[in-house]
C-alpha positions in Angstrom: 22.3 -58.3 155.8 19.5 -59.4 158.1 20.0 -59.9 161.8 19.7 -63.7 161.2 22.4 -63.5 158.5 24.6 -61.5 160.7 24.1 -64.0 163.6 25.0 -66.9 161.3 28.1 -65.1 160.0 29.2 -64.3 163.6 28.8 -68.0 164.5 30.9 -69.0 161.5 33.7 -66.5 162.3 33.6 -67.5 166.0 34.4 -71.1 165.0 37.4 -69.7 163.1 38.3 -67.6 166.1 38.2 -70.6 168.5 40.1 -72.8 166.0 42.9 -70.2 165.7 43.1 -69.6 169.4 43.3 -73.4 170.0 46.5 -73.7 167.9 48.0 -70.5 169.3 47.4 -68.4 166.2 46.7 -65.0 167.9 46.8 -63.1 164.6 44.2 -65.5 163.1 42.1 -65.2 166.3 42.2 -61.4 166.1 41.4 -61.4 162.4 38.3 -63.4 163.0 37.1 -61.1 165.8 37.8 -58.1 163.6 35.5 -59.5 161.0 32.9 -60.3 163.6 33.1 -56.7 164.8 32.6 -55.2 161.3 29.5 -57.2 160.7 28.1 -56.9 164.2 28.2 -53.1 164.5 24.6 -52.4 163.5 23.3 -54.9 166.1 23.9 -53.7 169.7 24.0 -57.1 171.4 26.2 -58.7 168.8 28.4 -55.6 168.9 28.8 -55.8 172.7 29.6 -59.5 172.4 32.3 -58.8 169.8 34.0 -56.4 172.2 33.6 -58.8 175.1 35.3 -61.5 173.0 38.1 -59.1 172.1 38.5 -58.2 175.8 38.8 -61.8 176.8 41.4 -62.5 174.1 43.3 -59.4 175.2 43.4 -60.6 178.8 44.4 -64.1 177.6 47.3 -62.7 175.5 48.3 -60.3 178.4 48.0 -57.2 176.3 47.3 -54.3 178.7 46.9 -51.7 175.9 44.3 -53.9 174.1 42.5 -54.6 177.4 42.2 -50.8 178.1 41.0 -50.2 174.5 38.4 -52.9 174.8 37.1 -51.6 178.1 36.7 -48.2 176.5 34.9 -49.6 173.5 32.6 -51.6 175.7 31.5 -48.3 177.2 31.1 -46.7 173.8 28.8 -49.4 172.3 25.6 -48.2 174.0 26.3 -44.6 173.0 26.9 -45.6 169.4 23.8 -47.7 169.3 21.7 -44.9 170.8 23.1 -42.2 168.6 23.5 -44.3 165.5 27.0 -43.0 165.0 29.1 -46.1 164.3 32.3 -46.0 162.3 31.5 -48.3 159.4 34.2 -50.9 158.7 36.1 -50.2 161.9 37.9 -53.4 163.1 37.2 -52.7 166.8 40.8 -53.0 167.9 42.7 -50.6 170.1 45.3 -50.1 167.3 42.8 -47.8 165.4 40.7 -45.0 166.7 37.3 -46.1 167.9 35.8 -43.4 165.6 37.7 -44.1 162.4 35.7 -45.2 159.4 37.5 -48.0 157.5 37.1 -49.9 154.2 35.2 -53.1 154.5 37.0 -56.1 153.1 35.4 -57.0 149.7 34.2 -60.5 150.8 32.5 -59.0 153.9 31.0 -56.2 151.8 29.5 -58.8 149.4 28.0 -60.7 152.4 26.6 -57.5 153.9 25.1 -56.7 150.5 23.5 -60.1 150.3 25.6 -61.4 147.4 26.2 -65.1 147.2 29.7 -66.4 146.9 
């Protein structure tokens, strides 16, 4: 996936995030941000933006554990970018270790690999 493809994907998922949030669907909003996180990891600024959006949602939903987790992850992003050690597939939420490698959902893997749907 090129940077331009990643950016376009992020914009598409962010529309889904905003739509879910507008109707009070916090699970749908988190799902969209998790997908953004998975795709944005290789791109430092997009990755930072994904955690910033997660932090804002955590504050908005009054989830102190998620707020703390997102603050921690915001600090880790530059270190991951510099070291190149990013846990592929990680959803970016505080309910999983920031270092855990996870399976990428099949539809995202196809997009990352440049397959057309």
